[in-house]
N, C-alpha and C positions, 0 to 999 in steps of 0.2 A: 303513602303512596299504594295503590291495591291493584293496580293495571297501568298497560302501555298499548295506546294505539297511534302510533306515526307521533303525529306534535301533540297530542292530548294525553294526558293523565289521571286516571280515575281516584280522588283523594276521598277517604274515608274521614269525616269528621264526626264528632261524638256520636250526633241522633240521625245524621243523612249521608249520602255517599253523592261528590260532585262530578263532573267532569271540567277538567280547567286546562286550559292554553297552555302550553309548556313556556311561553314567554312569559306568562302574568306569574309563575312560577321563582323564587328566589331561594338560593340557600341558605340555610338558619343562621342566625348568628352563634358564636359561642356559649352567649348565654341562654339564647333559646333550647339550642340541644343540650342543655345541662340540666335545664327545666324539665326538658323530655325525658330524659334520663334517670332523672331521680323521681318522675311520677311513673315510668314503667318498674324500677327497685321495689316505691313502693308498694305500685299492686302486687308484683310479685310475691315479696314477702307475707301480703293481708291474703294473696292467693294461693297463692301458692305456684304461680305461673300458669295457676288456668282458669284463664277470665275471657 
């Protein structure tokens, strides 16, 4: 998430930014969170945290 405006959130995806209603979002599962954290760690190792 990159920003908020009341009931709306601005979310950055790989190639675009979308505005999404809060009610349409859900909390990530433990598996999803783990996948994203692993991806972020890999990117930090590969690019030194500057990507």
